[in-house]
C-alpha positions as CSV (number, residue, x, y, z in Angstrom):
1,M,0.0,0.0,0.0
2,G,1.2,3.5,-0.8
3,P,1.1,6.4,1.7
4,R,-2.2,7.6,2.9
5,K,-3.6,10.8,1.6
6,Q,-3.0,13.7,4.0
7,D,-5.3,16.2,2.3
8,T,-7.6,16.6,-0.6
9,P,-6.8,17.9,-4.0
10,A,-7.6,21.5,-4.9
11,A,-10.9,22.2,-6.4
12,P,-10.9,22.4,-10.2
13,P,-10.7,26.0,-11.2
14,G,-13.1,28.1,-13.2
15,R,-16.2,26.7,-15.1
16,R,-15.4,23.0,-14.4
17,G,-15.4,23.6,-10.7
18,R,-18.6,25.6,-10.7
19,V,-20.4,22.9,-12.8
20,R,-19.3,20.2,-10.3
21,G,-20.4,22.4,-7.4
22,A,-23.8,23.1,-9.0
23,A,-24.3,19.4,-9.6
24,G,-23.3,18.5,-6.1
25,A,-25.5,21.2,-4.4
26,A,-28.5,20.2,-6.6
27,T,-28.0,16.5,-5.8
28,A,-27.6,17.1,-2.1
29,M,-30.7,19.3,-1.8
30,F,-32.8,16.9,-4.0
31,C,-31.8,13.9,-1.9
32,V,-32.6,15.7,1.4
33,G,-36.0,16.7,-0.1
34,T,-36.8,13.0,-0.6
35,L,-36.7,12.6,3.2
36,T,-40.5,13.3,3.4
37,A,-41.1,10.1,1.4
38,V,-39.7,7.9,4.1
39,S,-40.6,9.9,7.2
40,P,-44.0,8.2,7.6
41,A,-42.2,4.9,8.3
42,L,-40.6,6.4,11.4
43,H,-43.7,8.1,12.9
44,H,-43.8,5.5,15.7
45,Y,-40.1,5.4,16.4
46,P,-38.6,7.7,19.1
47,L,-37.6,10.8,17.2
48,Y,-34.3,11.7,18.9
49,G,-33.2,8.2,19.3
50,G,-33.9,7.6,15.6
51,Q,-31.9,10.6,14.6
52,A,-29.0,9.4,16.8
53,L,-29.1,5.9,15.1
54,R,-29.3,7.6,11.7
55,Y,-26.2,9.8,12.3
56,A,-24.3,6.9,13.9
57,L,-24.8,4.8,10.8
58,G,-24.1,7.7,8.5
59,G,-20.9,8.5,10.3
60,L,-19.7,4.9,10.0
61,V,-20.4,5.0,6.3
62,L,-18.4,8.2,6.0
63,L,-15.5,6.8,8.0
64,A,-15.5,3.8,5.7
65,V,-15.4,6.1,2.7
66,M,-12.4,7.9,4.3
67,R,-10.6,4.5,4.7
68,A,-11.5,3.4,1.1
69,R,-10.1,6.7,-0.3
70,G,-7.0,6.5,1.8
71,L,-7.8,9.7,3.7
72,A,-5.9,9.9,7.0
73,H,-7.5,11.2,10.1
74,L,-6.1,14.7,10.8
75,R,-5.5,15.9,14.3
76,L,-7.8,18.9,15.0
77,N,-6.5,22.0,16.5
78,R,-8.6,23.7,19.2
79,K,-10.4,26.0,16.7
80,E,-11.2,23.2,14.4
81,L,-12.4,21.0,17.3
82,A,-14.6,23.8,18.6
83,L,-16.1,24.4,15.1
84,I,-16.8,20.6,14.6
85,V,-18.6,20.5,18.0
86,L,-20.5,23.7,17.2
87,L,-21.4,22.5,13.8
88,A,-22.8,19.2,15.2
89,A,-24.6,21.0,18.1
90,V,-26.1,23.8,15.9
91,G,-26.4,22.4,12.4
92,L,-27.5,18.9,13.3
93,A,-28.7,18.4,16.9
94,A,-30.2,21.8,17.6
95,F,-31.7,21.9,14.1
96,N,-33.6,18.7,14.7
97,V,-34.8,19.9,18.1
98,F,-36.1,23.2,16.8
99,V,-37.8,21.6,13.8
100,I,-39.4,18.8,15.8
101,E,-40.6,21.1,18.5
102,S,-41.8,23.9,16.1
103,T,-44.2,21.5,14.5
104,R,-45.9,21.1,17.8
105,Y,-47.0,24.7,17.7
106,A,-47.1,25.5,14.0
107,D,-48.2,23.9,10.8
108,P,-45.3,22.0,9.2
109,A,-45.8,24.1,6.1
110,T,-45.1,27.2,8.1
111,V,-41.9,25.7,9.4
112,G,-40.9,24.7,5.9
113,T,-41.6,28.1,4.5
114,I,-39.6,29.9,7.2
115,I,-36.6,27.6,6.7
116,A,-36.9,28.1,2.9
117,T,-35.7,31.6,3.3
118,V,-32.2,30.3,4.0
119,P,-31.0,31.3,0.4
120,I,-31.6,34.9,1.3
121,I,-29.6,34.7,4.5
122,L,-26.7,32.9,2.8
123,A,-26.7,35.4,-0.1
124,L,-26.2,38.2,2.4
125,A,-24.0,36.5,5.1
126,G,-21.7,34.6,2.8
127,P,-20.2,37.6,1.1
128,L,-20.0,39.5,4.4
129,M,-17.9,36.7,5.9
130,E,-15.5,37.2,3.0
131,R,-15.5,40.9,3.6
132,R,-17.2,41.9,0.4
133,R,-20.6,43.3,-0.6
134,P,-23.4,40.9,-1.4
135,T,-24.0,40.4,-5.1
136,P,-27.3,42.2,-6.1
137,H,-28.5,39.7,-8.7
138,I,-27.8,36.7,-6.4
139,V,-29.8,38.4,-3.6
140,A,-32.6,39.0,-6.0
141,A,-32.4,35.4,-7.2
142,S,-32.4,34.1,-3.6
143,V,-35.7,36.0,-2.9
144,L,-37.2,34.3,-6.0
145,V,-36.0,30.9,-4.9
146,A,-37.3,31.3,-1.4
147,G,-40.6,32.5,-2.7
148,G,-40.9,29.5,-5.0
149,A,-40.0,27.1,-2.2
150,G,-42.6,28.8,0.0
151,V,-45.3,28.5,-2.6
152,A,-44.4,24.8,-3.2
153,T,-44.4,24.1,0.5
154,G,-47.5,26.1,1.4
155,L,-47.6,29.0,3.9
156,G,-49.6,27.2,6.6
157,G,-50.3,28.8,10.0
158,G,-49.2,28.6,13.6
159,T,-48.6,30.3,16.9
160,L,-45.9,32.7,17.9
161,A,-44.0,30.0,19.7
162,G,-44.0,27.9,16.5
163,V,-42.7,30.8,14.5
164,V,-40.0,31.5,17.0
165,L,-38.9,27.9,17.1
166,A,-38.9,27.8,13.2
167,L,-36.7,30.9,13.2
168,G,-34.3,29.0,15.5
169,A,-34.3,26.1,12.9
170,L,-33.5,28.7,10.2
171,A,-30.5,30.0,12.2
172,C,-29.3,26.5,12.7
173,E,-29.6,25.8,8.9
174,V,-27.5,28.8,8.1
175,G,-25.0,27.6,10.7
176,F,-24.8,24.2,9.0
177,S,-23.2,25.9,6.0
178,L,-21.3,28.8,7.4
179,L,-19.7,27.0,10.3
180,A,-18.3,24.4,7.9
181,V,-16.7,27.0,5.5
182,P,-13.5,27.5,7.7
183,L,-13.0,23.8,8.1
184,L,-13.3,22.7,4.4
185,A,-10.0,24.1,3.3
186,R,-7.8,21.8,5.4
187,L,-10.1,18.9,6.3
188,G,-12.1,18.5,3.1
189,A,-15.7,17.5,2.7
190,V,-15.5,13.8,3.7
191,R,-13.8,14.6,7.0
192,V,-16.0,17.5,7.9
193,S,-19.1,15.4,7.1
194,A,-17.8,12.4,9.1
195,Y,-16.6,14.3,12.2
196,A,-19.7,16.5,12.5
197,T,-22.1,13.5,12.0
198,I,-20.3,11.4,14.7
199,A,-20.2,14.4,17.1
200,A,-24.0,14.8,16.8
201,V,-24.8,11.3,18.0
202,P,-24.2,11.8,21.8
203,L,-26.0,15.2,21.7
204,L,-29.1,13.6,20.2
205,L,-28.9,10.7,22.6
206,V,-29.0,13.1,25.5
207,A,-32.0,14.9,24.0
208,G,-33.7,11.5,23.5
209,V,-33.1,10.3,27.1
210,A,-34.4,13.7,28.3
211,V,-37.6,13.4,26.3
212,D,-38.3,9.6,26.1
213,G,-36.2,8.2,28.9
214,R,-35.3,4.5,28.5
215,S,-37.5,4.2,25.5
216,A,-35.4,6.6,23.4
217,L,-33.8,3.6,21.7
218,R,-35.4,0.3,20.7
219,A,-34.9,-2.3,18.0
220,P,-36.5,-1.0,14.7
221,T,-39.0,-3.0,12.7
222,P,-37.9,-4.0,9.2
223,G,-39.7,-1.0,7.7
224,E,-38.1,1.4,10.2
225,A,-34.7,-0.2,9.7
226,A,-35.0,0.4,5.9
227,A,-36.0,4.0,6.5
228,L,-33.2,4.6,8.9
229,A,-30.7,3.1,6.4
230,Y,-32.0,5.3,3.6
231,L,-31.7,8.4,5.8
232,A,-28.2,7.4,7.0
233,V,-26.7,6.5,3.6
234,V,-28.5,8.8,1.1
235,V,-29.8,11.8,3.1
236,T,-26.9,12.0,5.5
237,A,-23.6,10.5,4.2
238,F,-24.1,11.1,0.5
239,A,-26.0,14.4,0.7
240,F,-23.6,15.9,3.3
241,F,-20.6,15.0,1.2
242,C,-22.2,16.5,-1.9
243,W,-23.1,19.7,-0.1
244,Y,-19.8,20.3,1.6
245,D,-18.0,19.5,-1.7
246,A,-20.1,22.2,-3.4
247,L,-19.7,24.9,-0.8
248,P,-16.0,25.9,-1.6
249,R,-16.7,25.6,-5.3
250,L,-19.7,27.8,-5.5
251,G,-19.4,29.9,-2.3
252,A,-22.2,30.0,0.3
253,E,-24.2,32.6,-1.5
254,R,-24.7,30.6,-4.7
255,A,-24.8,27.2,-3.0
256,G,-27.7,28.5,-0.8
257,L,-29.9,28.9,-3.9
258,F,-30.1,25.2,-4.3
259,S,-32.0,24.7,-1.1
260,G,-35.0,25.7,-3.2
261,L,-34.8,22.2,-4.6
262,L,-35.9,20.6,-1.3
263,P,-39.6,20.8,-2.0
264,I,-39.0,19.7,-5.6
265,G,-37.3,16.6,-4.3
266,A,-40.2,15.9,-2.0
267,I,-42.7,16.4,-4.9
268,V,-40.8,14.1,-7.3
269,S,-40.3,11.3,-4.7
270,S,-44.0,11.4,-3.8
271,V,-45.0,11.0,-7.4
272,I,-42.5,8.1,-7.9
273,L,-43.8,6.3,-4.8
274,G,-47.4,7.1,-5.6
275,T,-48.0,9.0,-2.4
276,G,-48.9,12.3,-3.9
277,R,-49.7,14.3,-7.0
278,P,-48.3,17.8,-7.7
279,G,-50.9,20.6,-7.8
280,V,-50.8,24.0,-9.3
281,P,-48.8,25.6,-6.3
282,D,-46.2,22.8,-6.6
283,I,-45.7,23.4,-10.3
284,L,-45.6,27.2,-9.9
285,G,-43.2,27.0,-6.9
286,A,-40.9,24.7,-8.9
287,A,-40.9,27.1,-11.8
288,L,-40.0,30.0,-9.5
289,V,-37.2,28.0,-8.0
290,I,-35.7,27.1,-11.4
291,A,-36.0,30.7,-12.6
292,G,-34.2,31.9,-9.4
293,L,-31.5,29.3,-9.9
294,L,-30.9,30.3,-13.5
295,S,-30.8,33.9,-12.6
296,G,-28.5,33.5,-9.6
297,L,-26.0,31.2,-11.3
298,R,-25.4,33.4,-14.3
299,P,-22.0,35.2,-14.2
300,G,-22.1,38.8,-12.8
301,R,-20.7,41.8,-14.4
302,R,-17.2,40.8,-13.4
303,Q,-16.3,37.1,-14.1
304,E,-15.5,35.4,-10.8
305,A,-12.0,34.0,-10.4
306,G,-13.3,30.7,-9.0
307,P,-13.7,29.2,-5.5
308,P,-12.5,31.1,-2.4
309,R,-8.8,31.2,-1.8
310,G,-7.5,28.1,-0.1
311,A,-10.7,26.2,-0.6
312,R,-10.4,22.5,-1.3
313,G,-13.2,20.2,-2.0
314,D,-13.6,16.5,-1.2
315,G,-17.1,16.5,0.5
316,V,-22.4,18.7,2.1
317,V,-27.7,20.1,3.7
318,L,-29.8,21.5,4.4
319,V,-33.1,22.2,5.0
320,E,-35.7,19.7,4.3
321,S,-39.2,20.3,3.3
322,S,-41.8,19.8,6.0
323,G,-42.8,16.4,7.1
324,N,-46.0,15.2,8.6
325,G,-47.2,16.0,12.1
326,Q,-44.7,15.7,14.9
327,E,-42.1,14.1,12.6
328,G,-41.6,17.4,10.9
329,S,-38.5,18.0,8.8
330,H,-35.1,16.9,10.1
331,R,-31.8,16.7,8.5
């Protein structure tokens, strides 16, 4: 065997890198959108315990990918360790808590609509983190994407408590991307995905024990096991890798536009499985999302030089569209 890889190759420059980033971001958000197709199979499984099992399995898959690709474990410095823990606590564990609890006080459609505004936040916050002004046409495109996602999801209704909790989920969704940006240059997408996913497991187990006590974990039924496996492999390991691989190639502001594909993934998966049929709002929302993506991805007045300096890509988000009842949407 040759020496193990100590880092990931630099992201391809220019158009090639942006095309790969766009494909990765679209794939990630579409996969996460399919979550609603399998969520009903887990309605009777303890929520937090189920999420802990899902992330544990997803983390093991990502660790296996690291080994297969010859990626060595890197020793984290204090800043990186703090960011990984914060990413797991905010972007994964707290996101699930906020989404699940918000659906107790608000319609899942309301929660999904509020979270769907994440492209606007990233279009503003991403450039500010890089100490530059937001790009006007990307901000405008993000508004269009968020509006389309809101139309497709449905505006719904709810109490003030539900709205506040949904806003907390929105903040966590933003953190899922922005907290990872400083880590991707050295660690790469596979390591960031694996480390954050594994770190979220004990946090969710604590939440599960607090809510459900000893019943937080139990042996899943065959249907539940299949659903957990899908969430772990496709919606967690694969989608996280795709998203974190896309971030340094596109930048947070452009990558955020693809979160509008979440409800589209939910619509397509429901049609394939025969559990739903798209209506006029779904089709109109999808059209607005696509229009926003086309507008936001076009080059600005000054051609961009490529990914942020020092960014490297080897691995992903999001928000999911709303689930059903207490299950809600969880990453």
